[in-house]
N, C-alpha and C positions, 0 to 999 in steps of 0.2 A: 621677279627681282625686287618687287615694292615690300614680300613678306622677309625679304633676306635683309634690305633696308632697317625694317622694324626689328627684328634680330639681334640687327649691330647697334644699335640704339640702347634696347634693351640690356648687352651686354656693359655697353660703352656705361652706362649709367648705375649696372651693378658695379661697378669699379670702385665708383662714387660712393655707395652705400647702399645697400640691399638690393640690387636689381631695378630700382626707379621706386622702389616700397616708401613708403610717410618714415617721418618720425614715429611717427604713435605706435606704426606697427614694429619698429626695431624697440621701442620701448618696450611694447609688450614684451617681446623676445627677451629682451635681458631682465625684465622681473619676473618672469617666470623661471628661468636659470637660476635667478639668483635668491629665489623663496628659500624659508629654509623650515620651513614647517609643511605638511599637507593645508591643514586650514586656513594658512597666508595664499597658497596657490589657489585652493578654493574661490578665497574673497576675490583675488585679480582675476579669476576666470568670470564667475558670477558678474562682476562687474562689466567686464570686457562684454558678455551675450547681452546686459542691457542696453548697453552702448551699440552694439550690431542692432538689436533691435528697433532701438529707435531711427540709425540712419537709414535703414534697408524698408521704412516708409517712406524715405523720400522718392516720390515717381521719376526726379530726373537728376539721377546718381550715373555720372560719369563712366563710362566701360570701364577703364584703368583705375577707377576708386573701386569699382563693382568686383573684380578682378581680386582687388587687394583686400576687400571684405571676404570674399570666399574662401581666401586662403586661411584668412583667420580664424573663419569658421571651424575650416579642416584641421586647425592648432584647437580650438574649443572640443571638438570631436576626439581628437587623437588622445586628448585628457582626461576622456572618461564621462564628458557632460552632454546635453541633448541641444544641438542647436537646429532641431527640426525645423524652426522656423525659417528657417533658411536655406531650405532644402528645395525649393521651388521657384529661388533664384541660380543656385547652384544647371537644373535642367535647362532652365531658359537660358543660362550663358552656352551651353552644347548646339543650342541653334544660331550662334555669333556665326558671321562669316570669316572674321578674325579667326587666324589660327593659333595666337598666342591664347586667346577667352576660350574658343572652341577647347583646346588640350585643357586649360584649367580647368573646365565645365566638366570635361570628361574626369578628367582627375579625382575632383571632387565628387560626382555621382558616383563612382568606383568604391570609392570611401563610403558616403553618406548612407548608399541605397543597397539592400538586398534583393534579391533574385525575385521574389513577392512582394515585393514595395507596391503600395498603390501609384507610385507615380512612375513606374516601370513602363506604363504603359505610354506615356508620354514623349519617352525618347526611342521608343523603337524605330516611330517614320524618321527621326531624325538620322539611328544609323545606318538603315537601309540606304539612306540619300549620304552618306558620308562615305558606306562601303564602295559606292558607285563614283568617288571623287577622283579627279585626276592627279592632285595632290598625296602622293603616298604617304607623308605624315598625317592628312586627316585620316586615310585608310588603316593605319595602322593606330592611331587612338580609337577610332570604333572596332576595330580588332578586340583590341584591350577590354572597352566594354562589353564587346559580343563574351568572352571570356569571364568575366566576374557577373554580370547581369542576367544573362540571358537564362530564360529558365522551358522549362517541356514543352510549357505551351506555347510559346513564342519561337521555338527553333524554328519549324517550318517559313517563319517569314523570314529568316536571314540567311538560313541552309543552303540556298541556291547561292547566294553572293559569295559567300565563305566558298564553296565549291569552285567559283570562278575565279577565286582570288589563288589558287593552289598554282597557277600558271602566269602569276605575272611575273612581270617582269623584274621586281626589286626583290633581291631574296629576302627583307626585312618582312616584307608583306607577305613572300610566301611562308616563312619562318612565323609567323602570327597567325596565318594562316590553318597551317597545323596545329598549332596548340588550338582555336579557335575548333576546328573540327574536333580534336581529344575531348575537350571541353564538352562538346555536344554527346559526343559519344558515352561518357561518364553520366550525362543525365539522361539521355536517352537512347541506350541501344539498340534497340530496335528503328529508331528513324534511320539511322544511317549506315545500318547492316549492308547497304547495298553500294556504300563507297567506302569501305574497309581496303577496295584494290589501291587506292590513291595513296594509302600509308605505304604499298609495297614498291609505287613507283616515286614517291620522294626520297624513298631510301637511297636511291643512286642521284640524287641531285649532286650539281657538281658545286655549290655553296657547302660546307662543313657545317655552317651552323644549320641548314633548313636538315640535313643528314640526323645530325645531335638531337633535333626536335621530336624526328620520327621516331629513335629510338625509344620514346618514352611511351608513345600507345602501342608500337608493337609489343614491347615487355608486357604491358597490362594481356594485351590479344592471346601472346603466347603463354603467359601466367594460366589462363583458362581454357585453352584449346594447343597444346604444343603439337599435337600431330599434325595439324594444318601449315604448320612453319618450318616443319622439316626442311623443306627445300630450300631453307634461306642460310640455312648454316655454310653452307660455301662465302655466300657473300657477305655474311656477318665475320667469318674467318678474314677474307681478304681486307674488309675496311680496315677490322683490328691490326694487321701485320701493315699496312699502309699508314695506321697514327703511329706503330712501334717504332715503325723506321723514317718517322718524323720527315714525311712528304706532307705535312699537312703545314700552312704559314704559321709563319712564327706569332704571330696574334693569337695563337690557340695554347700557347705555353706557358703554363705556370710554374713556377719555383723550376724551370729548365726541365720540366716533365711535356710531353707532347699530347697537349688532347686529355689530361688525366682522368677527368669526367666521361669523357665519350668510350674511354677505357675499360673505366669502371661499369658503366651500364651495358657493354656489350660482352663484360666478363661476366657479367650474372643473365645476361639472355643466353651464352653459351652454355651457362650452368643447367637451364633449366631444357635444354634441346638435347644435352649430351646425356642425361641423366638416363641411364641403365641400358643406353644405345651405343654400343660398342663402334659400329660403322660411322655413326655422326662424331665419337669420342675424338675416332684417328684421324679427323681432319683436324681438331683443336689440339694436338700435342704438340705441334714443332712451335706455334704464335704462342702458346703458355709456355712452353720452356723459353722462349725468345724473355720474352715479357721477364720471366725470373732474373736473366742475366743481366739485360739494360735498365731493371730498376734501380735508383739511386737510394739506397737504406738509410743515408745520411737523412732526409727530408721527410715530414711530417705523410706529405702527399705521395712521396715514393712508396713509403710503408703502408699506406692504405691499399696502393695499386699492387701489393703484395699480398697483403691480407686479401684481397679479393681474389687473387689468383689462386690462394690456397683454399677459398671457399670452393672454387670452381671445380680444382681436382679433387677436392673432396666428393664434389657431384657426380661428377661425370663417370666413366667405366673407368676402373684404376689403373694407373701404369708407373711401372716399377721408378721410373727414372723421373718423373714428376713427382711422386710420393717423396722420393730422395733428397731432393730440390725443396720442396714443400718443408721436409724434416729441418734442414738447415738453416731456413728462414723463422723457423718457428725457436730452435736453437737460438739464434741472435736476440729474437725476442725476448724471451726469458731470460736472459743473459744483461739483457739491458737493465739501467738504471731506473729508466723510466718508468712509473706505475702503470702508464697506457700501454706501453709497449708489452709488458708482462701479461698484462690483462687480454691485448690479443692474442699472445702466443698461449693463453691458459685457453682461450678459444679455441682457437686454431687446433690443438693439440686434441679437445675433445671432439673434434670434427674427424681428425685424422685416426682417430683408436678405434674407429667404427671400421674401418679398412685394417690396419694394421697396429694391432692390439699392442706388438711390440714396442712399437715407436714410444710408449711410456716410460720404458725401465731405460732408455736411452736418457731421459730428462727427470728420474725420480727424485734427485737432491733438487734439482729447480723447483719442481713441482713442492717440496716439503717447505722450500724457503718461503714459496710464497702462501702456504698454508699458517706459515708463524708471522707472515707480514702483518703491521700494526694497521695496515690500508683496510678497511672492512670490505670493500666492494671487492677487492682483490681475492681477498678470501675468500668472500661468498662463491667469488667465480670459482675458484680452487675447489673448494667442497662439491659443487655441481659436477667437475671434473671426476671428483674421487667416485663420487656417486653413480657414472657411469662405468666407474673400474671395478667395481664391487665384485667381486668373486668369495667362493668359501676360505678361500684360504687367508685373505686380508681383510675379510668381512666385520672382525672383532675388533682391529684398530683403525678401521674407518667411522664406525659405529661410535665406537671409543670417543675417538678426537669429534665427532660431530657432537655429541651428547656434553663434551666439554665446553665446546663453544656458546651451545643452545642454553646452557647456563649463565654463561659470561655477557649474553646478550640482553638487550632491554625492551629491543621490538617485537611486541606481541604480534604482530603477523607473521615475522621472518619466523619466530619460536614456534610457534603452530608447523609452519611449512618444515621446518628441520624435525619435529617429532613425529611427523608422517612420514618423512623420509626413512627415520629410524626405524619406526615402526615396519615401514613396506622391507627396509633391510634386511631385519630379523626375520620378517617371516620366511623369506625368500632364501636368506643364507645360511639359517642360523645351525651351527655345529652341533649342539647339541640342547636337548630340553633346559637344562637348569641355566645356561645362559640367555637363553631366550625369554625366560620369565624375570629374570635378573634385567636382561636390559628393558624390557616394557615397564617392569615397577621403577626402575629410574626415569625414564621418559614422562610416566604419568606424576612421581614425584615432583620434578622441578620444572615440568611445564603446565603441571595443573590443569585448571580449568581451558585452559587455552587448549588443550587437546580436543581436536574434533570428536563430537558424540559417538561418530562414526566408528572412530579408532577404537574404543569401549566394545560398541560391538561388536568389530570384526574380530577384535581378542575372545569376546565370550563365542564365538564360533567357532572359532581357531579349535580353543579349549575344547567345546563338544566335541567338533567333528575329527579333532585330532589329525597326524599326517597321513592315514587311509593305507600308504605301503607298508609300512612299518608293523603294520598287526597291532592289535589289542593291547598286549603287553606293554609296549612304546609310549602309547596313547594312556593308561591308565599311570605310569612313570609323571608322565606329563602331570595329567591333573594331579598327582599326589605333591607334586613338586611344587605346583601350584597354591596348593592349599597351605604347606609349609610355611612357603612365602608367605602367605598373607596373614597368616596367624601370628608372623613376627612381626609384621608391619601394621596391622589392627591398632595397634596402642600408639601408632607416633600421633603427635597431634597434629589437626589443620591437614587434613588432607584431602584433597579435590573430590568433589562430589561424583564425577565420572567413575575415578578411581574407586571410592565404597561401593558403589553400583556393582563395579567388578566384583569386589573384594563379598558382597553379600551374593552375589549370584554363584560364585564358585565355591564358596562355603557351604551354600542352599543344597545344590547340586550333589559336591562333592567331598564334604565335610566329614561323612561318615561312611563314605564307601568303601574306603580300604581297611576299614575298623581299627584304624591306629587313635581315633578321636571318639569320644562318646558323645551321644546326642547332646549332654547335659552341658557338657563342654563346649559345642558349636553354640548352643541357645545361647548360654551365659555369653560367648562373644558378642553374639548379634545383637543381644538386648543392650549390651554396653554401647555397639555401635546406635541401636537407634537412641538410646538416652545422653549420648555424646553431641549429637545431631538433631536435637529436638526439633529445631528451625528448617530445618533441609528433608521437604515432604516426600520427594521423592527417595533421599536414602532412607528412610524410615519406611516409604512403601518396601521396597527390595527387601530389608530385612524384614517385615512381615510376612513376605511371602517365601524367605530363605526359612525362615523359623515352620511355617506349613510345610516344606519340604521334609525339612529335618524330620517330625512330626510325624508326617506320612510315612515316611522310608522306614522309621521304627516301628509305625504298625504293620506296614506291609511285611516286615521281617518277623512277625509275631512275637515280638518285644515287648514290655512293659512301659506304657510312656508315663514321668513323671515331669509334669509342666513345673517348671520353676518358678518361685513366688515372684521375682521381679518379670518375669513372662505374663503371669495371668495378670500383674497389676498393668504392665504395658496394655495389655489386650483390653482391659476395663478402661484406659485413658483413651486410647483408638475407636474404643466405642461411642466415643460421648465426642470424638473430636469435631470438630468443622469441618473437615475436608469429608466429602463423600466416599470418595479412594480410599483413604485411611479407614473410614467407617466399616466399607464393602470388605476390604483385606480381612479387619478383624472378625466381622461376625462368620466369612469364610473359615478364620483358622478356628474360630469356637466352634463350627458344625463339625470342620474335619478331624476333631480331637474326638468328637462324639460318634462316630461311623465306627464300623467294624472294618475288617482288614482289606475285607472283598469290594467291600463298595471304595477304599481308598486308592486300590491297586486300578478297579476300574476310573476313578477321576482323576488320579495323578499317576501314571504309569512312570517306572522308574528308566531314568538316560532317554528322555524322550524329546528333548530338546532340538534334537535335528529332524523328526520326524515331520514330511510328509502331509499337511493337512490339504485335504480336497474338501473346494470350495464348491458350493452349488449357486451359482452366480445368477439361475433363473429360479432359485426358492422354489423348485417345484414341489417339494414335500408341504408348500401351503395351496396348493391344488383345488383340493377336495374344500377346504375352509373358507377359499373364494368363491367356490358353485355354491358352496351350501349359503354362504351371505348373499348373492347375486339373489338366489332362490326365495331368499326371505326378507328382501328388494331396497338390497343396500346397493350406492350408486355404483357405478364401475370404474375402474381405473381409465385416469386420463393423462397419457403422456403429457412431459414436460414439454414437449414441441408443441401439445394445442392446448396448452393451459393459459398461455397469453390470449388467443381468440376470443377461448371461453370468458376469461375476464373480461374482454370488451364488450360482450355480448350481455355479461351480468348487468354492466353498469349502464347498459341501454337501459337493460328493464328495471334497476333502479332507479334510474332517472325518471322513465315515465312512471312509476310508483310514484316517486315524491310528487311529481305533477296533481295526480288523482288527488292525493291527501292537498296540498297545498288549496284544490278547490274545495275542500269539503266543509272550509270555515269562510263565512264569509262578515268582513267587517265594515262595511260600508254603513251608513248612519241610516236610520230610519227617518221615515216622513217629520215633521216637526209639528207635536202636540199642539192641540189646540189652547188657546191661554185658560189656567189653574182660574178654579174659582178661590175668590180667598177661605183662608182657612186657616182655624187657630193653632194648627200644628207650626211649628217653627222648622225653616226647609235645613237642610245639612250643609255645614259650610264647606266651602270648593277648601279650607287652605286644610283643615281637619281631614277632610277625606283623602286632601292628597298625601298626608302623611300617616294617617291612623289607617291602617290594615290591619286583617287579622292575621296573627301567625299561628301556625298550629302548635301546640304543646309537647313536648318528647315522650314519646312512652314509657311508663314505667313499670315494673312487676306487678304494681298493687290493682294497675288498671284492668278491670274485666269489659269484655266486649258481646254484644247480642245482638244477631241480623234484626230488622222488622221484619214484615209480612212483606215489603218491598223487596224483591230480588235485586233491583239494579241499584240500590242505595244501600250502604253497608255504613253504619257508625264507626267511626275512626277514631272515638277518645273526645274527651272535653277539650273546648277548644276557647284560648283567651285572647283580648284585643290589647297588642302591646306594638312597641316600635315598630316599625320597618326596617330592618337590617339589610337589606339585599344591598349587595356590594362594598358591605363592609369588611374586613379581614377580621377573622375571629384569633384571637390571640390565645384561646385555652380548648382544651377540647380536640377531638381529632379533625381536623380541616377536612379531612377527605373521606370522613366514614357516611356509607350508606348501607342500607340493608341489604340494597342487592349486589353489592362488591363496585359500586361505583358513585363516586361523589355529582351529585347534582344540582346545578347552579341552577338561579330562576333570577330572570331579569324582567322587570316590571316598568315599561313604558308607557307613560302616563299619554292620555288624549283626551282632549277638551270634549266633550260631546253636550252640547246644549247647556253650557255653562257649569258642566258638571265634570270632576276630572272621572276618565276611565281610565283603567288599567288594565292593559295586556298583560297575559303573563305568558312567557315561553320559555322550556324548559331546555338544556345542552346538557351532553354527556361531556365531561372533562376526564379523561383519564391521566393517568399519571406518566405522569409520563414515564537511546548506545559512537690531519696533515700529514697526512703521511708524513714521512719522513721517508727518504729513498733511504733504501738497504746496498749495500755493497757485498758483495762476494767474498767469503773469508777465505785466505788459501788454502788452508787445512780445514779439513772435516771431522768432527768430534766423532767420538766413537759410537754414543747417543743417535746420530743422527745416522750414521752407516746401518744402525741395528733397524730404525724407525724406518731406512728405505727398502731393508730387505724383507721387513713384514708387508709394507705396502705392495710392493712390484715382483719380489719374489714369488717361489713355486710356479705351481703351471698357471700359462696364461689361459687356458681355455676357460669360459665363465661355466662353471658349475651351477645353476639353478635348482633348488627345492622348492619346487610348487605344492602347494597344499590341495587335498581333493578336494572334488566338485562341492561345491556349498549346494546343503537343501534349504534352499529358502521357503523359510514356512508363511506363509502372509493368511491376516487372517481380517475376516472380513466382519466389521462391524455395521449393523442395521441399526440407523436410527428413525424412530418413527416420527417423523413432521406432525409441528404439534398446527393447529388450525385457531389461530384467534379471530374470533368473530364480536364485531362492534354491536354494544349494546345500546338499541335506539329509545328514547325517552320519547313515548306517545301518550298523550292527554286525553282522557275518555273520563265519560261520567260518575265509571265506578272507581270507589278508591279502596284500593286495595289494603286489607286489613291483617298486619300479621298475626299470626296465630299466639296465643298466651304460652304455648309450652317452648315457644322459641325463645332463644337466648335474647333477653332485651339490650335495646343498645343504650349504650353510654348517656347519662344524663345532660343536658345542655347548661353548661357551665355559666351561661349569660343570662338565664331565666333565673330571676330573683322575686319571682313570687310566692305566694303561698301553695303549699300541696292542695291538690285538687282532690277531693272525695269525688269517686265515681258510683254514679249510682246504674241500679241497673234495669231502668225504665225506658222503655222502649223509644224509638227515634220516633219523630213527630216531623211530615213532610211541610218544607219550610214554605214551599210555594202557594200551599192551600193557606197559610198562615198570612201569608204576604199579601195575596190579592183578595183576602175576604170570600174567597168561592164556597166555603163551609161556614156551615151554622155553630155555635157554640156548643150544641149537642154532642155535632161530629167533634170539635176539638176533645170536648169533653171525653166524648169515649174513646178518641185516639190516647190521650192521656192517662186512662185507665186502662190500658193494655187489650183494650176490648178491640175486636179484627174490623177492620171495616167493608161492609159490603162494597163490592163491585157494583151493586147498580145504584148505589146511594152516590159515590164519588167518584168523580172521574180521573183517570190515571195521566196525570199532569206531568210528571217524567216522561212517559211513554213518547211527550210532542217533542222531546228534547233526546231523544236518542242518539242523533246524528251530529250533536254539539258537544265540543269538547269543553269541558270545565276545567278553568285554571284553580293554583293550589289558594288563592284569594278568595275565589267564589266558595270553593270548600272548607273554607274554614268560617266565612260567614255561613254557612247552612248551619256548621260546628255550633257559631258564635248562639242562632236561635234558638238552637234545642239543647243547652249547656243547663239551664236552670229547667230540670223538668219537676222540681219538688213543688213549684208553682204551676196552680192551674191556669193563671191569668199571665199570658207571654208580654204583655207591656211591662207588668211586673218586672218577669226575668230582666229585660232590657234596661230598667232602671234599676236593678241590683248591680248589672256590668259598669254603670256609671258610677256605682259609690265605691268602687276599688280601685283606690289612688295610692293606698299606702306601701304597695309591693312593687312598684317601678312598671304596674300596669300602664297601659293607653287609656284614656278618659273617652266615652264620650258622651259630650254634655247632653244631649236631648235626647228626650224618653220618647217614643213612637206610641203614640194610640192608634191601636189598631179597633175600627170600626165594623159593622156588620152595614153592608151595603154600601152601594157605588159612592166614593166619594172623589171627584175629578182631581184635587189636587194633592190628596195622600197618594192613589194612585199612579201620578206623576212621579213623586218626590220619589216611590217605591219604584216606579221605572228607573229614574236614577241611580238608587243604590243597586238593582238589577243589574245594571250597566258598567255603574263601576267596578261591581266583582266580576265582570269578566264573565256574565252570560250571555249571551247573544244569540237569541234564538235563528235559526237558519228557513225558518216557514212560517206563516202565516200561524197567529193562536188567537182565533175570535173570544176566548175566554178569560184570556191573561189583561187583554187591553180592551176588552167592549167596553168600557167605562169611558175610556178615552176618544175611541174610532165609532162611538155609537153605534 
């Protein structure tokens, strides 16, 4: 009683203005309706969203106001904006005990949310509780939410309650329960497979609404499995008879038609159950005949029921009386002034023609009127009808009409559709070869490249295979007719690419077959095509292949082949083409011209385009080669299914290898050295050492290289000290040039060690990376229309189809070799690779503005021996004078660094120390480096004096320089730091 009072108050307030809604809400609706542009409407909605965001944050919103805000959010959602900030408030409203608020919340969430939304889990419990409510309105609201929001995962949570509601006392609840169960079946058929019998039970419900709702799931079930529901034919016929006899309440009538939508659904179900079943169809004849008599043809809904009755008659087992009644209804449809009724008449006539082809002759003039009607939709439907009516006696008229219509339309999609229909009719019902070729030519000329390329391939296949049953004479006439027609058309401008491919193929295969045209004439035409369409590589490819066929057939015939000058120039042009396909075809043509007749006959037999090609999918001819390769140590083939697992294993192995390599270098600092003894040698400036690093000179052809007696060290040319340019983009020269085919970028982060900048060098590989006007029937029929009707519908009604012979499908297998691309890893080592003098020198560095370096052939001097002063002057002199050092006189210091990776800067520093070999004094060599300042080279201001014997400070300075250059020993070296460590 309280709920009824609330509804009464809402209705009373609604009569005063908007069901109790505020003036602000009414102004919103008014402003949206009066908006003059989309931009103004969006401005209003955005302002409304900002207002709602602000007001919904208020914790104490009255329920009536919250209901209004939710409705305003619904308006925002319907106008295409995102009010997701208010979804949670709609979910909360479904929990309210007030009926209006709860129904408003359910309405909002069914509009806001989808079945997979994250907030669905919050309302499942509410739906379960409301399905058990005593108020049937609450139950109906919950069932509506089940139909819209329940997904496959949440079906088990609500399914028991839905099944229980099928026996509810209220018909509205039972109806919505049927709808909810139907929705569950659509989402998860397996979950309710044991509940399908409930649909059969509800078919006999006392309420027509429940019975009508049951027809929808039953129609879907019958569509998937007809035989399981054959026993329901009598029940469906009985229900349809009761509906047609107006035994349902008046409330189910629509425009004085008794439950027309229930009748339409029942007629669809009977059409499925009676298809091909005479016994089931006999139960339907009486009730369907009554519907033809009782339906009102003056209303649209009556005509809809009549149209569905015709569809039912065309599906069930044929009955002459019903076919006659259907033909009378079709006649009324076709004679109507309404285009909609004419459309239904054409569609219904197409259904009945399959059962009784003679029916079309009764309506031939009406069909012609529809074909000439300005309404495009009606005209297209008429052409579909004519397509089903086509036979050998009327194919010429129908195809010509379709081609004329194809020329007049601009819809590319439908033009393609009409072209394919014309080609198919021409292939099946062509009266003679000449008409067939002419028809296909028209289709290609007017449809252009819109014609599916498959049509061109089918045409070439049809010409190659012929009609089969009529012998070789008819096939040869077809090919000769095609050659003649194509030679006439080939001169037309702007022919479609697909059509030109067909022309070139036909001229290449059959241009000289009948001896009417010479090879030179055909070759000249083909060269003209290649020249006229020089931008189309596919056409040029077809033309070159056709030339090869023409000359090959001449060679096989024993005739002398004279290559035309234009053909020779075409071959030369294509031999230098950027297209590898055209190059290959040109080379093949040249090779074919140089072969004898026997060889040409073996590689290109005449008229072999339709021969079957045997494909060895297992490649058994490679078995011997594979076996031999395996015996020689080749890796076996790994199937594709196992490659992913192998890749994972190899990735793990490579990761382990990286870890091992990463532990081979140690970058931790050594112990602090003892305080240095004052010395006259000035220290190296950290600022200078941070900016001045040695950079190798580019290699030039005039440089020579000579190995020293130490095989672990190789001379890589002279080195100069210049500006460090790491990270600076080169503006000249090849940015990615490298002697090994990949560009190597070197980054040199600096680490301060004992006050001296230390440069660490790491290398990384970078790779390159598409009104109608109603017509009124004229009382007098013109003579031309009568002739057209006679040509379309006259003659034998038996369809004569001329099917082409079975096609020999030739498939070619293209074997492509998989190319494996391996990434190159740059690993630093103590050995510096020296390019051989015989190799092509790399381009000079345009940033090098220094003097040309004069290279001497003086051998290499070990820098570490000079740095540490471990050798006396005589040993240095003997090394400079190219005299080999005895092993027992000098220790092999490089062996101590065999596990240490030397950076690029460190290598350059070694080269710096060995660059001036003309001077016997090493310190004078370093002094000369400091003197070179005029050619853009970096200056080293201090000249180092090397002296014999241990000098603590000098050794420390040398230690800092060595560390700066990236040389970090991995093991203790008593000889190198004996003066520091005692």
